C-alpha positions in Angstrom: -2.9 -66.1 10.3 -0.1 -65.7 7.8 -2.5 -63.7 5.6 -3.3 -61.3 8.5 0.4 -60.7 9.1 1.0 -60.0 5.5 -2.0 -57.7 5.4 -0.7 -55.8 8.4 2.8 -55.5 6.9 1.4 -54.2 3.6 -0.8 -51.7 5.5 2.1 -50.5 7.6 4.3 -50.1 4.6 1.6 -48.2 2.8 1.1 -45.8 5.7 4.8 -45.3 6.4 6.1 -44.9 2.9 6.2 -41.4 1.5 8.2 -39.6 -1.1 8.9 -36.0 -2.0 10.8 -34.6 -4.9 12.4 -31.2 -5.3 14.1 -30.1 -8.4 16.1 -26.9 -8.5 16.8 -25.3 -11.8 19.1 -22.3 -11.5 18.5 -19.5 -13.9 20.4 -16.4 -14.9 18.8 -13.0 -14.0 17.6 -10.9 -16.8 18.4 -7.2 -16.5 16.7 -4.7 -18.8 16.3 -1.0 -19.2 13.0 0.7 -20.2 12.3 4.4 -20.2 8.7 5.3 -19.4 7.2 8.6 -18.5 3.6 9.5 -17.9 2.3 13.0 -17.7 -1.3 14.0 -17.0 -3.3 17.0 -18.1 -4.8 18.2 -14.8 -7.8 20.4 -14.3 -7.5 22.3 -11.0 -10.9 23.3 -9.5 -12.2 24.7 -6.3 -11.0 24.3 -2.7 -11.8 21.0 -1.0 -11.5 19.7 2.5 -11.6 16.4 4.3 -11.5 15.2 7.9 -10.8 12.0 9.8 -10.5 11.1 13.5 -9.1 8.2 15.3 -8.9 7.2 19.0 -6.1 5.1 20.5 -6.7 3.3 23.7 -3.9 1.9 25.9 -1.3 2.7 23.2 -2.1 -0.3 21.0 -5.9 -0.4 20.3 -6.9 2.0 17.5 -10.5 2.9 16.7 -11.2 5.0 13.6 -11.9 5.2 10.0 -11.9 2.2 7.7 -11.5 3.9 4.3 -8.2 5.3 3.2 -6.6 6.9 0.1 -3.9 4.6 -1.3 -0.7 6.0 -2.8 -0.8 9.2 -0.7 2.7 10.7 -0.2 3.1 13.1 2.7 6.7 14.3 1.9 7.4 17.6 0.2 9.3 16.1 -2.8 8.1 12.5 -2.6 11.5 11.0 -2.3 12.0 10.3 1.4 13.0 6.7 1.4 12.6 6.1 5.1 9.0 7.1 5.3 8.2 5.3 2.0 9.6 2.0 3.2 8.7 2.0 6.9 5.7 4.4 7.0 7.1 5.8 10.2 4.7 8.7 10.3 2.4 8.0 13.4 -0.4 9.9 11.7 -0.2 8.2 8.4 -3.6 6.4 8.7 -5.6 9.4 9.9 -4.0 11.6 7.2 -4.8 9.0 4.5 -8.4 8.8 5.7 -8.7 12.6 5.6 -7.4 12.5 2.0 -10.0 9.8 1.1 -12.7 11.9 2.7 -11.8 15.0 0.7 -11.4 13.2 -2.6 -14.6 11.2 -2.3 -16.7 14.2 -1.3 -15.4 16.4 -4.1 -15.4 13.6 -6.7 -11.7 14.4 -7.4 -8.8 12.4 -8.7 -6.1 14.1 -6.6 -5.7 16.8 -4.1 -3.6 19.7 -5.5 -1.4 21.4 -2.9 -2.7 19.5 0.2 -2.1 21.0 3.7 -2.7 18.8 6.7 -3.6 20.0 10.2 -3.2 17.5 13.0 -4.9 18.0 16.3 -4.1 15.7 19.2 -5.9 15.3 22.6 -3.8 13.1 24.9 -5.3 11.8 28.1 -2.6 9.3 29.2 -4.8 6.2 28.8 -6.3 7.2 25.5 -5.7 9.9 22.9 -7.7 11.3 20.0 -6.1 12.4 16.7 -8.0 14.5 14.2 -6.6 15.3 10.7 -7.9 17.9 8.4 -6.7 18.3 4.8 -7.2 21.4 2.7 -6.3 21.7 -1.0 -7.8 22.1 -4.4 -9.8 19.6 -6.5 -7.7 18.0 -9.2 -9.3 16.1 -12.1 -7.2 14.2 -14.6 -8.4 15.0 -18.2 -6.0 12.7 -20.1 -2.7 10.8 -19.8 0.2 11.3 -22.1 2.4 8.2 -22.3 5.8 7.7 -23.7 7.5 4.3 -23.5 10.8 3.3 -25.0 12.3 -0.2 -24.8 15.8 -0.7 -26.2 16.4 -4.5 -26.8 20.1 -3.8 -27.4 20.4 -3.0 -23.7 19.1 -6.4 -22.6 21.8 -8.0 -20.5 22.0 -11.8 -20.6 
């Protein structure tokens, strides 16, 4: 009987006992400065066009394309921080899908001078949005890289 109590005690201690260790090692941030610029030789070709359409049901269910162009910037100078961070443009997805359609059909790398036309049909319970992009086929011939790292500007 004594053996059974000892076995139960040992089993209870095994199941109850646990341990965790966390070690924090603070470190100093490293700040550095590097200058890099990339330019591309671009071959501009013929006109291209792409289209995409999406349907929104009850304001939160969206049906539409499933392929999008990544890295597409819809601002004039590319420096609008609000739209870059929050992607507040309600037509961002359908415009991106139209850009993908144009680039993939034309076998292009970029769209030069894109112009987007947005058409909306709103029927209270659902709405349809159609985006059409027109521009010119851009093909990148080669990249010119220049990179400069100055170790003397490394802050410790």
